[in-house]
VEXMAR-457597 format. One record per residue (C-alpha): residue number from 0; x negated, y negated, z; residue in one letter. Coordinates in steps of 0.5 Angstrom, whole numbers, plus 2048, in hexadecimal, padded with zeros to 3 digits. Each point is the difference from the previous one (the first is absolute). Example, Ala and Ser with C-alpha at 12.3 -4.5 7.8 and 13.67 -1.06 7.14 Angstrom:
<nodes>
<node num="0" px="7E7" py="809" pz="810" residuo="A"/>
<node num="1" px="7FE" py="7F9" pz="7FE" residuo="S"/>
</nodes>
This chain:
<nodes>
<node num="0" px="82F" py="7F7" pz="7CE" residuo="X"/>
<node num="1" px="7FC" py="7F9" pz="802" residuo="X"/>
<node num="2" px="7FC" py="800" pz="806" residuo="X"/>
<node num="3" px="7FF" py="7F9" pz="803" residuo="X"/>
<node num="4" px="7FA" py="7FD" pz="804" residuo="X"/>
<node num="5" px="803" py="7FA" pz="805" residuo="X"/>
<node num="6" px="807" py="801" pz="7FD" residuo="X"/>
<node num="7" px="804" py="7FA" pz="801" residuo="X"/>
<node num="8" px="7FA" py="7FB" pz="801" residuo="X"/>
<node num="9" px="7FD" py="7FB" pz="7FC" residuo="X"/>
<node num="10" px="7FA" py="804" pz="7FF" residuo="X"/>
<node num="11" px="804" py="807" pz="7FE" residuo="X"/>
<node num="12" px="7FD" py="804" pz="7FA" residuo="X"/>
<node num="13" px="802" py="807" pz="7FD" residuo="X"/>
<node num="14" px="7FA" py="805" pz="802" residuo="X"/>
<node num="15" px="804" py="806" pz="7FC" residuo="X"/>
<node num="16" px="805" py="800" pz="7FB" residuo="X"/>
<node num="17" px="803" py="806" pz="7FC" residuo="X"/>
<node num="18" px="806" py="801" pz="7FB" residuo="X"/>
<node num="19" px="804" py="806" pz="801" residuo="X"/>
<node num="20" px="805" py="801" pz="7FB" residuo="X"/>
<node num="21" px="805" py="806" pz="800" residuo="X"/>
<node num="22" px="806" py="801" pz="7FC" residuo="X"/>
<node num="23" px="807" py="7FD" pz="802" residuo="X"/>
<node num="24" px="803" py="807" pz="801" residuo="X"/>
<node num="25" px="806" py="800" pz="805" residuo="X"/>
<node num="26" px="800" py="807" pz="803" residuo="X"/>
<node num="27" px="7FF" py="802" pz="807" residuo="X"/>
<node num="28" px="7FA" py="804" pz="7FE" residuo="X"/>
<node num="29" px="7FD" py="7FA" pz="7FD" residuo="X"/>
<node num="30" px="802" py="7FC" pz="806" residuo="X"/>
<node num="31" px="7FC" py="805" pz="805" residuo="X"/>
<node num="32" px="7FA" py="800" pz="7FB" residuo="X"/>
<node num="33" px="800" py="7F8" pz="801" residuo="X"/>
<node num="34" px="801" py="800" pz="807" residuo="X"/>
<node num="35" px="7FA" py="805" pz="801" residuo="X"/>
<node num="36" px="7FC" py="7FC" pz="7FB" residuo="X"/>
<node num="37" px="801" py="7FA" pz="805" residuo="X"/>
<node num="38" px="7FD" py="803" pz="806" residuo="X"/>
<node num="39" px="7FA" py="802" pz="7FC" residuo="X"/>
<node num="40" px="7FF" py="7F9" pz="7FD" residuo="X"/>
<node num="41" px="801" py="7FD" pz="807" residuo="X"/>
<node num="42" px="7FA" py="805" pz="803" residuo="X"/>
<node num="43" px="7FC" py="7FE" pz="7FA" residuo="X"/>
<node num="44" px="801" py="7F9" pz="802" residuo="X"/>
<node num="45" px="7FE" py="801" pz="807" residuo="X"/>
<node num="46" px="7FA" py="804" pz="7FD" residuo="X"/>
<node num="47" px="7FE" py="7FA" pz="7FC" residuo="X"/>
<node num="48" px="801" py="7FB" pz="806" residuo="X"/>
<node num="49" px="7FC" py="804" pz="804" residuo="X"/>
<node num="50" px="7FA" py="800" pz="7FB" residuo="X"/>
<node num="51" px="800" py="7F9" pz="7FF" residuo="X"/>
<node num="52" px="800" py="7FF" pz="808" residuo="X"/>
<node num="53" px="7FA" py="804" pz="801" residuo="X"/>
<node num="54" px="7FD" py="7FC" pz="7FA" residuo="X"/>
<node num="55" px="801" py="7FA" pz="804" residuo="X"/>
<node num="56" px="7FE" py="802" pz="806" residuo="X"/>
<node num="57" px="7F9" py="803" pz="7FE" residuo="X"/>
<node num="58" px="800" py="7F9" pz="7FC" residuo="X"/>
<node num="59" px="801" py="7FC" pz="807" residuo="X"/>
<node num="60" px="7FB" py="805" pz="804" residuo="X"/>
<node num="61" px="7FB" py="7FE" pz="7FB" residuo="X"/>
<node num="62" px="801" py="7F9" pz="800" residuo="X"/>
<node num="63" px="7FF" py="800" pz="808" residuo="X"/>
<node num="64" px="7FA" py="804" pz="7FF" residuo="X"/>
<node num="65" px="7FD" py="7FB" pz="7FB" residuo="X"/>
<node num="66" px="802" py="7FA" pz="804" residuo="X"/>
<node num="67" px="7FD" py="803" pz="807" residuo="X"/>
<node num="68" px="7F9" py="801" pz="7FC" residuo="X"/>
<node num="69" px="800" py="7FA" pz="7FB" residuo="X"/>
<node num="70" px="805" py="7FB" pz="804" residuo="X"/>
<node num="71" px="802" py="7FD" pz="7F9" residuo="X"/>
<node num="72" px="805" py="7FB" pz="800" residuo="X"/>
<node num="73" px="803" py="803" pz="7FA" residuo="X"/>
<node num="74" px="801" py="807" pz="803" residuo="X"/>
<node num="75" px="803" py="7FD" pz="806" residuo="X"/>
<node num="76" px="805" py="7FC" pz="7FC" residuo="X"/>
<node num="77" px="802" py="807" pz="7FC" residuo="X"/>
<node num="78" px="801" py="804" pz="806" residuo="X"/>
<node num="79" px="804" py="7FA" pz="804" residuo="X"/>
<node num="80" px="804" py="800" pz="7FA" residuo="X"/>
<node num="81" px="801" py="807" pz="800" residuo="X"/>
<node num="82" px="802" py="800" pz="808" residuo="X"/>
<node num="83" px="805" py="7FB" pz="7FE" residuo="X"/>
<node num="84" px="803" py="803" pz="7FA" residuo="X"/>
<node num="85" px="800" py="808" pz="803" residuo="X"/>
<node num="86" px="800" py="7FF" pz="807" residuo="X"/>
<node num="87" px="802" py="807" pz="801" residuo="X"/>
<node num="88" px="7FA" py="803" pz="7FC" residuo="X"/>
<node num="89" px="7FB" py="7FB" pz="803" residuo="X"/>
<node num="90" px="802" py="803" pz="807" residuo="X"/>
<node num="91" px="7FF" py="807" pz="7FD" residuo="X"/>
<node num="92" px="7F9" py="7FE" pz="7FD" residuo="X"/>
<node num="93" px="7FE" py="7FD" pz="806" residuo="X"/>
<node num="94" px="802" py="806" pz="804" residuo="X"/>
<node num="95" px="7FD" py="805" pz="7FC" residuo="X"/>
<node num="96" px="7F9" py="7FC" pz="800" residuo="X"/>
<node num="97" px="800" py="800" pz="808" residuo="X"/>
<node num="98" px="802" py="807" pz="800" residuo="X"/>
<node num="99" px="7FA" py="802" pz="7FB" residuo="X"/>
<node num="100" px="7FB" py="7FC" pz="804" residuo="X"/>
<node num="101" px="803" py="803" pz="807" residuo="X"/>
<node num="102" px="7FF" py="808" pz="7FD" residuo="X"/>
<node num="103" px="7FA" py="7FF" pz="7FC" residuo="X"/>
<node num="104" px="7F9" py="803" pz="803" residuo="X"/>
<node num="105" px="7FC" py="7FB" pz="803" residuo="X"/>
<node num="106" px="7FA" py="801" pz="7FB" residuo="X"/>
<node num="107" px="805" py="7FF" pz="7FA" residuo="X"/>
<node num="108" px="804" py="7FB" pz="803" residuo="X"/>
<node num="109" px="802" py="7FC" pz="7FA" residuo="X"/>
<node num="110" px="800" py="7F8" pz="7FF" residuo="X"/>
<node num="111" px="807" py="7FF" pz="802" residuo="X"/>
<node num="112" px="802" py="7FA" pz="804" residuo="X"/>
<node num="113" px="803" py="801" pz="807" residuo="X"/>
<node num="114" px="806" py="7FC" pz="802" residuo="X"/>
<node num="115" px="7FC" py="7FA" pz="803" residuo="X"/>
<node num="116" px="7FB" py="7FF" pz="7FA" residuo="X"/>
<node num="117" px="806" py="7FE" pz="7FB" residuo="X"/>
<node num="118" px="801" py="7F9" pz="803" residuo="X"/>
<node num="119" px="803" py="7FD" pz="7F9" residuo="X"/>
<node num="120" px="806" py="805" pz="801" residuo="X"/>
<node num="121" px="805" py="801" pz="806" residuo="X"/>
<node num="122" px="800" py="806" pz="803" residuo="X"/>
<node num="123" px="804" py="805" pz="7FC" residuo="X"/>
<node num="124" px="807" py="801" pz="802" residuo="X"/>
<node num="125" px="802" py="807" pz="802" residuo="X"/>
<node num="126" px="805" py="804" pz="7FB" residuo="X"/>
<node num="127" px="805" py="800" pz="806" residuo="X"/>
<node num="128" px="7FF" py="7F8" pz="801" residuo="X"/>
<node num="129" px="801" py="7FF" pz="7F8" residuo="X"/>
<node num="130" px="807" py="805" pz="800" residuo="X"/>
<node num="131" px="803" py="7FB" pz="806" residuo="X"/>
<node num="132" px="7FE" py="7FA" pz="7FC" residuo="X"/>
<node num="133" px="803" py="803" pz="7FA" residuo="X"/>
<node num="134" px="807" py="802" pz="804" residuo="X"/>
<node num="135" px="800" py="7FA" pz="804" residuo="X"/>
<node num="136" px="800" py="7FC" pz="7F9" residuo="X"/>
<node num="137" px="805" py="804" pz="7FD" residuo="X"/>
<node num="138" px="805" py="800" pz="806" residuo="X"/>
<node num="139" px="7FF" py="7F8" pz="800" residuo="X"/>
<node num="140" px="801" py="800" pz="7F8" residuo="X"/>
<node num="141" px="807" py="804" pz="800" residuo="X"/>
<node num="142" px="803" py="7FC" pz="806" residuo="X"/>
<node num="143" px="7FE" py="7F9" pz="7FC" residuo="X"/>
<node num="144" px="803" py="803" pz="7F9" residuo="X"/>
<node num="145" px="806" py="802" pz="804" residuo="X"/>
<node num="146" px="801" py="7F9" pz="803" residuo="X"/>
<node num="147" px="7FF" py="7FD" pz="7FA" residuo="X"/>
<node num="148" px="805" py="804" pz="7FC" residuo="X"/>
<node num="149" px="805" py="7FE" pz="806" residuo="X"/>
<node num="150" px="7FE" py="7F9" pz="7FF" residuo="X"/>
<node num="151" px="801" py="801" pz="7F8" residuo="X"/>
<node num="152" px="807" py="803" pz="801" residuo="X"/>
<node num="153" px="802" py="7FB" pz="805" residuo="X"/>
<node num="154" px="7FF" py="7FB" pz="7FB" residuo="X"/>
<node num="155" px="803" py="804" pz="7FA" residuo="X"/>
<node num="156" px="7F9" py="800" pz="7FC" residuo="X"/>
<node num="157" px="7FF" py="808" pz="801" residuo="X"/>
<node num="158" px="801" py="804" pz="7FA" residuo="X"/>
<node num="159" px="802" py="807" pz="800" residuo="X"/>
<node num="160" px="7F9" py="803" pz="7FD" residuo="X"/>
<node num="161" px="7FC" py="7FC" pz="805" residuo="X"/>
<node num="162" px="804" py="802" pz="806" residuo="X"/>
<node num="163" px="800" py="808" pz="7FD" residuo="X"/>
<node num="164" px="7F8" py="7FF" pz="7FF" residuo="X"/>
<node num="165" px="7FF" py="7FD" pz="807" residuo="X"/>
<node num="166" px="804" py="806" pz="803" residuo="X"/>
<node num="167" px="7FC" py="805" pz="7FD" residuo="X"/>
<node num="168" px="7FA" py="7FD" pz="801" residuo="X"/>
<node num="169" px="801" py="7FF" pz="807" residuo="X"/>
<node num="170" px="803" py="808" pz="801" residuo="X"/>
<node num="171" px="7FA" py="803" pz="7FC" residuo="X"/>
<node num="172" px="7FB" py="7FB" pz="805" residuo="X"/>
<node num="173" px="804" py="803" pz="806" residuo="X"/>
<node num="174" px="7FF" py="807" pz="7FE" residuo="X"/>
<node num="175" px="7F8" py="7FF" pz="7FE" residuo="X"/>
<node num="176" px="800" py="7FD" pz="807" residuo="X"/>
<node num="177" px="803" py="807" pz="803" residuo="X"/>
<node num="178" px="7FC" py="804" pz="7FC" residuo="X"/>
<node num="179" px="7F9" py="7FD" pz="802" residuo="X"/>
<node num="180" px="7FA" py="803" pz="803" residuo="X"/>
<node num="181" px="7F9" py="7FF" pz="800" residuo="X"/>
<node num="182" px="7FE" py="803" pz="7F9" residuo="X"/>
<node num="183" px="7FD" py="7FC" pz="7FB" residuo="X"/>
<node num="184" px="805" py="801" pz="7FB" residuo="X"/>
<node num="185" px="805" py="7FD" pz="805" residuo="X"/>
<node num="186" px="7FC" py="7FA" pz="800" residuo="X"/>
<node num="187" px="801" py="7FF" pz="7F9" residuo="X"/>
<node num="188" px="807" py="801" pz="800" residuo="X"/>
<node num="189" px="801" py="7FB" pz="805" residuo="X"/>
<node num="190" px="7FB" py="7FB" pz="7FC" residuo="X"/>
<node num="191" px="805" py="801" pz="7FA" residuo="X"/>
<node num="192" px="806" py="7FF" pz="804" residuo="X"/>
<node num="193" px="7FE" py="7FA" pz="803" residuo="X"/>
<node num="194" px="7FE" py="7FD" pz="7F9" residuo="X"/>
<node num="195" px="806" py="802" pz="7FD" residuo="X"/>
<node num="196" px="804" py="7FD" pz="806" residuo="X"/>
<node num="197" px="7FB" py="7FA" pz="7FF" residuo="X"/>
<node num="198" px="803" py="7FF" pz="7F9" residuo="X"/>
<node num="199" px="807" py="801" pz="802" residuo="X"/>
<node num="200" px="7FF" py="7FB" pz="805" residuo="X"/>
<node num="201" px="7FE" py="7FB" pz="7FB" residuo="X"/>
<node num="202" px="806" py="801" pz="7FC" residuo="X"/>
<node num="203" px="804" py="7FE" pz="806" residuo="X"/>
<node num="204" px="7FC" py="7FA" pz="802" residuo="X"/>
<node num="205" px="801" py="7FD" pz="7F9" residuo="X"/>
<node num="206" px="807" py="801" pz="801" residuo="X"/>
<node num="207" px="800" py="7FD" pz="806" residuo="X"/>
<node num="208" px="7FD" py="7FA" pz="7FE" residuo="X"/>
<node num="209" px="805" py="7FE" pz="7FB" residuo="X"/>
<node num="210" px="805" py="800" pz="806" residuo="X"/>
</nodes>
């Protein structure tokens, strides 16, 4: 089992990996066992992802607090980079800070920046805005991939493997869009789908350049 951060992007890296070896026994009972293990491993992967995200959210919150107190340019660059790489998590961290400030007792209000005090970073986008942006990117890329495949077919340059890959990617992307909601896990799924489509679109583009 391997869990990637930023899968499909140049800065992708493994955040969790573990080998699970099982004997090659081809019986119905063993297949049922493997199926149950896959479900368990999927749940474990989700837990690993959520723990890693919570650590990243805490780090971003600390960076924002530190910049508010010190106005350090180095800290500013750090959380601006976090905003670029992890926009959904940055938005979550920013909103948590605002909620903490709003609910804290007057005498114990923490030194948390109000929105107008975080001038170097644009107003954090809401989760709904991020989901809409991701969904729009996915819909656009699916269209571009399908149009590209049609152009390759017309030029006699579309091989069966690429066509099948693109068809599967487009189908899965549409399923993800249908199932999306406002949860963070769905945002992660949309990001992974967009990244996978980006990789596929690059493959199509490289073929189109040869026409």
